[in-house]
N, C-alpha and C positions, 0 to 999 in steps of 0.2 A: 504494500500500500504506500503510495507517495506521501511525503510529509504534508501535513495539513497547515502547519504554521511556519513562522519564520525563525523559531527559536528551539534549540536543543540544549538542555542542561545535562551535564555529565557529572555523576557522583561516583568516583572510583576509589577503591581502597583495598587493602589487604586485611586478612583476619587471622588471628592466631589459629594454628592448625587444629588444636583441640576444641575450638569453637566453630569450626567450619559447618558442622551439621546444624547447630542452632542458628547460626548466621543465615544460612539458606532457608531454613524453615520460617524464621521470623520475617525475613525479607519478602518471601513469596506469600505467606499466609496473613501477615499483618501489615507490614510497612507499605508495600505496593498498593494493596487495596485501600488503605487509609489515604495515601497520597493521591490516588485516582479520584477520590471524592472532593479534592480541593478544586474550587472553580479555577479554570484556566489550565489545568493539567489534562492533556488530551490522551496521551498514551505513555506507557513505560515498557521498556525492553531491557532485560538484563543479559550480561555477557561475561564470560570467563576467558581470560587471555590464553592464547596458545602460541607456540612458535610459528613464525611465518616462513614458508619456503617459497621462493619466487625467482624469476629470471630477472637479473639486473645486469646490463652491459654485456649480455651474451653468456653470463655465468649463472649457474644455479646457486643460490645462497639461502641459508637458513639464518633467520634473524631472531635473537632473543634479547630483549632489553630488560636487564635485571631490575632496574629501578621502577619499571611500570607496575602499577597495582594489578593484582590478580583479577579482581571483580570490577565491573563497570555497569552502572545503570544509566540509561539514556532516557530522559524525560522530555517528551514533546510538550512544550508549553506555549501559551498564547503570547506571553511577554515576560521579561525579566521581573516585572512587578509581582508575579505570582509567588516568587521566592521570599518576598517580604510581607506577604499578606498574613493576616491573623489566622486564616484557615491553614496555611502552610505551617506556620509556627506551632499551631496546635497538633497538626498531624504528625510532625517529626518527633513529637514527644509522647505519642500514644503507645500503648502496648509494652511489650518486653524490650523494644529497641533501646531506649535510653539506659536502662540498668543492666540488661543481660547481653547486649550485643555491642553497642557503641564503644564501651570501654576496652573492648578487645580488638578494635580495628586500628589500623595504622596506615601510614603512607597515603593519607586521604588527599584527594585532589578533586576540586570542584571547578568546572569550566563551563562558561556559557558560550554557545555557538549561535551566531546569527547567519541564517541562510543568505547567500549572496546571488544565487541563481536557481 
């Protein structure tokens, strides 16, 4: 499905290995559903990084960037203002996320992307 809005927000992070199961359970069952209820959040897709093997300059290369976070969630949002709304502020503090997941994440990266074409 093509993007419906001009903005993508990326929330990427690592999680402690012993917390991987609860991280994924809470993200899928609580965090994403809660954030999808925020006005202006259109869609959410989650990703886990993998090595990339591709052809560059006529050579096959496998690229692994050690500093990149393992997990990334991409949020299609109507505008950057969604992230400062009261609804967003409430949603990111709901459920088990603040106490049982967030403290065990690291290498967090938050990036806003504006579509240019």
